[in-house]
GUVEXTOR-854135 format. One line per 3 residues: number of its first residue (from 1); for each residue x, y, z negated of N, C-alpha, C. Coordinates in nm, 3 decimals. Each point is the difference from the previous one (the first is absolute). Example, Ala and Ser with C-alpha at 12.3 -4.5 7.8 and 13.67 -1.06 7.14 Angstrom:
1 = 1.319/-0.569/-0.780/-0.089/0.119/0.000/0.090/0.120/0.000 ~ -0.035/0.105/0.072/0.082/0.119/-0.006/-0.077/0.109/-0.073
***
This chain:
1 = -1.644/4.221/0.494/0.067/-0.121/0.045/-0.021/-0.011/0.151 ~ 0.109/0.005/0.073/-0.014/-0.008/0.144/-0.008/-0.145/0.047 ~ -0.013/-0.016/0.128/-0.022/-0.132/0.059/0.120/-0.094/-0.022
4 = 0.121/0.051/0.011/0.120/-0.083/-0.017/0.009/-0.051/-0.143 ~ -0.029/0.084/-0.097/0.004/-0.043/-0.140/-0.105/-0.107/-0.028 ~ -0.120/0.017/0.058/-0.104/-0.102/-0.018/0.042/-0.133/0.060
7 = 0.059/0.004/0.119/0.046/-0.123/0.064/0.110/-0.067/-0.082 ~ 0.090/0.079/-0.057/0.107/-0.056/-0.082/-0.056/-0.065/-0.126 ~ -0.099/0.063/-0.063/-0.060/-0.061/-0.120/-0.076/-0.127/0.035
10 = -0.069/-0.001/0.114/-0.069/-0.122/0.043/0.100/-0.111/0.028 ~ 0.112/0.036/0.065/0.103/-0.100/0.028/0.058/-0.056/-0.129 ~ 0.025/0.084/-0.098/0.054/-0.046/-0.128/-0.097/-0.094/-0.070
13 = -0.131/0.033/0.006/-0.102/-0.088/-0.062/-0.004/-0.135/0.069 ~ 0.005/0.001/0.134/-0.003/-0.126/0.074/0.124/-0.085/-0.029 ~ 0.116/0.064/-0.007/0.122/-0.073/-0.033/-0.007/-0.060/-0.140
16 = -0.058/0.073/-0.094/-0.016/-0.051/-0.137/-0.093/-0.121/-0.002 ~ -0.110/0.007/0.074/-0.094/-0.114/0.006/0.067/-0.122/0.063 ~ 0.078/0.024/0.105/0.070/-0.109/0.065/0.101/-0.064/-0.095
19 = 0.073/0.080/-0.075/0.097/-0.050/-0.097/-0.069/-0.082/-0.108 ~ -0.117/0.045/-0.049/-0.074/-0.073/-0.103/-0.049/-0.133/0.051 ~ -0.044/-0.007/0.125/-0.049/-0.126/0.056/0.111/-0.102/0.016
22 = 0.119/0.045/0.037/0.111/-0.094/0.016/0.034/-0.067/-0.131 ~ -0.013/0.069/-0.111/0.031/-0.057/-0.130/-0.102/-0.101/-0.048 ~ -0.123/0.004/0.053/-0.107/-0.088/-0.046/-0.008/-0.131/0.076
25 = 0.082/-0.018/0.101/-0.006/-0.121/0.081/0.042/-0.121/-0.084 ~ -0.084/-0.102/-0.004/0.026/-0.118/-0.081/0.047/-0.115/0.088 ~ 0.065/-0.097/-0.065/0.045/-0.119/0.070/-0.120/-0.084/0.041
28 = 0.003/-0.049/0.122/-0.106/-0.089/0.048/0.062/-0.127/0.053 ~ -0.058/-0.113/-0.039/0.047/-0.128/0.050/-0.029/-0.012/0.149 ~ 0.082/-0.077/0.072/-0.036/-0.031/0.138/-0.130/-0.079/0.003
31 = -0.074/0.009/0.109/-0.131/-0.065/0.009/0.010/-0.151/-0.021 ~ 0.100/-0.064/0.062/0.016/-0.145/-0.014/0.022/-0.038/-0.147 ~ 0.081/0.077/-0.069/0.028/-0.030/-0.141/-0.125/0.018/-0.083
34 = -0.072/0.108/0.023/-0.119/0.027/-0.079/-0.107/-0.107/0.022 ~ -0.016/-0.047/0.123/-0.101/-0.103/0.026/0.037/-0.130/-0.072 ~ 0.129/-0.034/-0.001/0.042/-0.123/-0.070/-0.014/0.016/-0.151
37 = 0.032/0.119/-0.052/-0.013/0.023/-0.143/-0.147/-0.002/-0.043 ~ -0.090/0.040/0.086/-0.142/-0.007/-0.033/-0.055/-0.141/0.012 ~ 0.054/-0.083/0.093/-0.045/-0.138/0.016/0.035/-0.085/-0.122
40 = 0.106/0.035/-0.067/0.051/-0.083/-0.110/-0.100/-0.014/-0.113 ~ -0.090/0.096/-0.015/-0.100/-0.005/-0.107/-0.094/-0.119/0.017 ~ -0.026/-0.038/0.125/-0.093/-0.111/0.027/0.070/-0.134/0.010
43 = 0.131/-0.002/-0.004/0.076/-0.123/0.018/0.094/-0.020/-0.119 ~ -0.043/-0.068/-0.105/0.080/-0.009/-0.123/0.130/-0.080/0.014 ~ 0.008/-0.095/0.093/0.122/-0.080/0.011/0.095/0.052/0.109
46 = -0.013/0.127/0.034/0.090/0.064/0.096/0.066/0.121/-0.066 ~ 0.118/0.037/0.051/0.069/0.121/-0.044/0.043/0.079/0.124 ~ 0.018/0.130/-0.017/0.049/0.084/0.108/0.151/0.017/-0.019
49 = 0.072/-0.017/0.109/0.145/0.014/-0.004/0.045/0.102/0.104 ~ 0.082/0.091/-0.044/0.065/0.094/0.091/0.131/-0.068/0.038 ~ 0.008/-0.047/0.123/0.110/-0.086/0.044/0.101/0.083/0.077
52 = 0.124/0.005/-0.050/0.107/0.078/0.062/0.087/-0.094/0.082 ~ -0.001/0.017/0.132/0.073/-0.092/0.087/0.143/0.047/0.020 ~ 0.082/-0.086/0.061/0.138/0.035/0.028/0.010/0.103/0.113
55 = -0.104/0.013/0.079/-0.003/0.100/0.107/-0.045/0.136/-0.050 ~ -0.009/0.014/-0.132/-0.041/0.124/-0.066/-0.145/0.038/0.030 ~ -0.085/-0.103/0.016/-0.144/0.020/0.015/-0.067/-0.025/-0.133
58 = -0.112/0.066/-0.022/-0.082/-0.024/-0.118/-0.130/-0.060/0.048 ~ -0.029/-0.121/-0.048/-0.121/-0.070/0.041/-0.082/-0.028/-0.124 ~ -0.126/0.038/0.004/-0.091/-0.029/-0.111/-0.067/-0.133/0.030
61 = 0.012/-0.097/-0.093/-0.054/-0.134/0.020/-0.094/-0.037/-0.114 ~ -0.103/-0.071/0.035/-0.091/-0.060/-0.098/0.041/-0.146/-0.011 ~ 0.055/-0.043/-0.114/0.061/-0.132/-0.014/-0.075/-0.083/-0.103
64 = -0.018/-0.128/0.032/-0.064/-0.093/-0.093/0.103/-0.050/-0.100 ~ -0.039/-0.005/-0.127/0.088/-0.049/-0.106/0.000/-0.152/0.005 ~ 0.120/-0.058/0.010/0.015/-0.145/0.009/0.066/-0.048/-0.128
67 = -0.056/-0.100/-0.062/0.051/-0.065/-0.122/0.033/0.100/-0.111 ~ -0.088/0.091/-0.025/0.013/0.086/-0.117/0.077/0.129/0.017 ~ 0.123/-0.007/0.049/0.080/0.122/0.006/0.086/0.012/0.126
70 = -0.041/-0.061/0.107/0.076/0.006/0.125/-0.093/0.045/0.113 ~ 0.053/0.088/0.085/-0.070/0.035/0.122/0.092/-0.032/0.117 ~ -0.058/-0.025/0.117/0.079/-0.031/0.118/-0.029/0.107/0.105
73 = 0.108/0.066/0.044/-0.012/0.102/0.104/0.098/-0.037/0.111 ~ -0.051/-0.021/0.121/0.083/-0.037/0.115/0.088/-0.121/-0.030 ~ -0.059/-0.103/-0.059/0.067/-0.124/-0.036/0.117/0.019/-0.097
76 = -0.008/0.104/-0.082/0.100/0.023/-0.104/-0.072/0.016/-0.133 ~ 0.047/-0.073/-0.100/-0.065/0.001/-0.131/0.051/0.118/-0.083 ~ -0.093/0.064/-0.068/0.032/0.111/-0.090/-0.072/-0.020/-0.131
79 = 0.065/0.038/-0.109/-0.056/-0.016/-0.133/-0.079/0.125/-0.036 ~ -0.113/-0.019/-0.070/-0.073/0.115/-0.053/0.002/-0.008/-0.151 ~ 0.002/0.115/-0.063/0.004/0.010/-0.145/-0.072/0.128/-0.038
82 = -0.092/-0.004/-0.096/-0.073/0.122/-0.036/0.089/0.115/-0.047 ~ 0.123/-0.030/-0.047/0.090/0.107/-0.041/0.050/0.081/0.118 ~ -0.004/-0.057/0.119/0.052/0.066/0.120/-0.110/0.067/0.082
85 = -0.118/0.014/-0.055/-0.113/0.059/0.070/0.016/0.152/0.008 ~ -0.025/0.057/0.117/0.007/0.144/0.020/-0.142/0.055/0.005 ~ -0.016/0.122/-0.050/-0.134/0.058/-0.011/0.002/0.145/0.048
88 = -0.106/0.036/0.074/-0.023/0.140/0.037/-0.149/0.022/-0.012 ~ -0.041/0.073/-0.103/-0.143/0.022/-0.024/-0.068/-0.131/-0.034 ~ -0.099/-0.037/0.079/-0.074/-0.124/-0.027/0.054/-0.118/0.080
91 = 0.103/0.020/0.079/0.053/-0.106/0.086/0.122/-0.066/-0.062 ~ 0.011/-0.134/0.019/0.111/-0.079/-0.051/0.055/-0.086/0.113 ~ 0.134/-0.012/0.008/0.061/-0.084/0.102/0.142/-0.036/-0.041
94 = 0.056/-0.096/0.073/0.139/-0.040/-0.018/0.082/0.053/0.118 ~ 0.127/0.022/-0.026/0.091/0.040/0.108/0.103/-0.111/0.013 ~ 0.002/-0.066/0.116/0.094/-0.109/0.026/0.091/0.037/0.115
97 = 0.128/-0.036/-0.016/0.094/0.013/0.110/0.011/-0.134/0.070 ~ 0.021/0.001/0.129/0.008/-0.123/0.077/0.115/-0.088/-0.047 ~ 0.107/0.060/-0.048/0.119/-0.077/-0.035/0.005/-0.040/-0.148
100 = -0.102/0.033/-0.078/0.005/-0.022/-0.144/-0.125/-0.074/-0.046 ~ 0.016/-0.098/-0.090/-0.116/-0.072/-0.054/-0.076/0.082/-0.103 ~ 0.075/0.078/-0.079/-0.061/0.078/-0.107/-0.054/0.132/0.055
103 = -0.110/0.048/-0.054/-0.051/0.130/0.043/0.089/0.114/-0.047 ~ -0.013/0.113/0.063/0.074/0.119/-0.038/-0.056/0.051/-0.133 ~ 0.090/0.034/-0.094/-0.048/0.046/-0.130/0.107/0.086/-0.067
106 = -0.033/0.043/-0.120/0.093/0.078/-0.082/0.057/-0.085/-0.113 ~ -0.004/-0.131/0.012/0.044/-0.089/-0.105/0.151/0.002/-0.021 ~ 0.077/0.032/0.102/0.145/-0.003/-0.013/0.056/0.136/-0.042
109 = -0.075/0.076/-0.075/0.041/0.134/-0.043/0.131/-0.004/-0.079 ~ 0.012/-0.097/-0.091/0.122/-0.009/-0.081/0.123/-0.033/0.085 ~ -0.017/-0.087/0.099/0.112/-0.035/0.088/0.045/0.121/0.081
112 = -0.095/0.075/0.049/0.032/0.119/0.079/0.071/0.103/-0.087 ~ -0.047/0.019/-0.124/0.065/0.093/-0.093/0.143/-0.045/-0.030 ~ 0.019/-0.131/-0.018/0.132/-0.054/-0.031/0.097/0.024/0.116
115 = -0.046/-0.016/0.124/0.084/0.022/0.118/0.022/0.149/0.026 ~ -0.071/0.084/-0.075/0.003/0.146/0.019/-0.042/0.036/0.142 ~ -0.104/-0.070/0.047/-0.053/0.020/0.134/-0.135/0.071/-0.006
118 = -0.036/0.050/-0.119/-0.132/0.060/-0.017/0.000/0.145/0.045 ~ -0.118/0.051/0.028/-0.013/0.138/0.047/0.013/0.099/-0.114 ~ -0.016/-0.043/-0.123/0.014/0.090/-0.114/0.144/0.049/-0.015
121 = 0.096/-0.081/0.042/0.140/0.039/-0.008/0.036/0.104/0.107 ~ -0.086/0.018/0.098/0.028/0.093/0.110/-0.040/0.144/-0.031 ~ -0.065/0.025/-0.111/-0.052/0.134/-0.029/0.110/0.106/-0.001
124 = 0.114/-0.019/-0.070/0.104/0.104/0.004/0.055/0.022/0.141 ~ 0.016/-0.108/0.075/0.051/0.012/0.136/-0.096/0.080/0.088 ~ -0.128/-0.029/-0.011/-0.101/0.070/0.080/-0.003/0.148/-0.037
127 = 0.008/0.029/-0.130/0.002/0.141/-0.042/0.121/0.072/0.055 ~ 0.115/-0.067/0.001/0.122/0.063/0.053/-0.014/0.027/0.149 ~ -0.056/-0.095/0.074/-0.018/0.018/0.144/-0.098/0.113/0.028
130 = -0.111/0.002/-0.072/-0.098/0.107/0.020/0.059/0.136/-0.036 ~ 0.081/0.006/-0.105/0.066/0.125/-0.037/0.095/0.048/0.109 ~ 0.075/-0.094/0.061/0.092/0.037/0.108/-0.076/0.051/0.121
133 = -0.112/-0.063/0.031/-0.081/0.045/0.115/-0.054/0.139/-0.026 ~ -0.047/0.026/-0.122/-0.054/0.132/-0.031/0.110/0.106/0.004 ~ 0.121/-0.034/-0.044/0.110/0.095/0.004/0.038/0.034/0.144
136 = -0.002/-0.101/0.088/0.032/0.025/0.140/-0.102/0.093/0.063 ~ -0.128/-0.023/-0.028/-0.103/0.086/0.058/0.009/0.141/-0.057 ~ 0.041/0.015/-0.126/0.016/0.133/-0.060/0.119/0.072/0.062
139 = 0.104/-0.073/0.037/0.118/0.062/0.060/-0.026/0.047/0.143 ~ -0.087/-0.064/0.071/-0.027/0.036/0.139/-0.067/0.135/0.012 ~ -0.087/0.037/-0.091/-0.075/0.125/0.010/0.090/0.124/-0.007
142 = 0.092/0.012/-0.095/0.088/0.118/-0.001/0.090/0.006/0.123 ~ 0.045/-0.114/0.049/0.084/-0.001/0.119/-0.075/0.056/0.120 ~ -0.124/-0.034/0.014/-0.081/0.052/0.110/-0.016/0.151/-0.016
145 = -0.022/0.048/-0.121/-0.013/0.144/-0.025/0.126/0.075/0.035 ~ 0.116/-0.057/-0.033/0.128/0.064/0.031/0.020/0.008/0.151 ~ -0.031/-0.108/0.069/0.016/-0.003/0.145/-0.090/0.103/0.066
148 = -0.124/0.008/-0.042/-0.093/0.098/0.056/0.050/0.142/-0.029 ~ 0.049/0.024/-0.120/0.053/0.131/-0.036/0.118/0.040/0.087 ~ 0.093/-0.091/0.025/0.116/0.027/0.085/-0.045/0.033/0.142
151 = -0.096/-0.076/0.052/-0.051/0.024/0.136/-0.064/0.138/0.008 ~ -0.078/0.039/-0.100/-0.065/0.131/0.000/0.106/0.111/-0.004 ~ 0.104/-0.015/-0.081/0.107/0.100/-0.008/0.071/0.013/0.134
154 = 0.027/-0.112/0.067/0.066/0.004/0.131/-0.087/0.071/0.103 ~ -0.130/-0.030/0.000/-0.091/0.065/0.095/-0.006/0.150/-0.026 ~ -0.011/0.040/-0.126/-0.005/0.144/-0.033/0.132/0.067/0.040
157 = 0.112/-0.067/-0.024/0.131/0.054/0.039/0.011/0.017/0.150 ~ -0.047/-0.096/0.075/0.005/0.011/0.146/-0.088/0.115/0.049 ~ -0.116/0.015/-0.059/-0.091/0.107/0.042/0.060/0.136/-0.033
160 = 0.060/0.016/-0.115/0.054/0.130/-0.040/0.127/0.038/0.076 ~ 0.086/-0.096/0.031/0.129/0.031/0.059/0.003/-0.017/0.152 ~ -0.104/-0.044/0.061/-0.002/-0.014/0.146/-0.090/0.097/0.065
***
């Protein structure tokens, strides 16, 4: 095994390790969100809200529960309901939009299905689009081979006849 072969095998091993590490990367909460989610354990009458503003900002807020099921964020009242609670691992929070009183949830599943606005109806369309993309990429490879072949024949012809 010469030096070039050893370097190529080392490079292949390093690329494999790099590929394996990319697959193991896990989701991590932003620091502000994690600190608020950890504070909630010591404050029973508060909830964490992921607040989506009209400026397309995401703000994590620690909100006090007022009169049982209402929180106030930026002088706007929002309703909380345990059915609308979102969970990731050991953390729980609500997602509120600035323009909506109700939290974001999956409760309107039947309405979305009825309007045929669900993503499940898109499966045949997505498969068709992906199939068309794959066919286009398959067509490009033979065309490139034909072009290269024609160029090689022209070069050989020029060399032989000139």
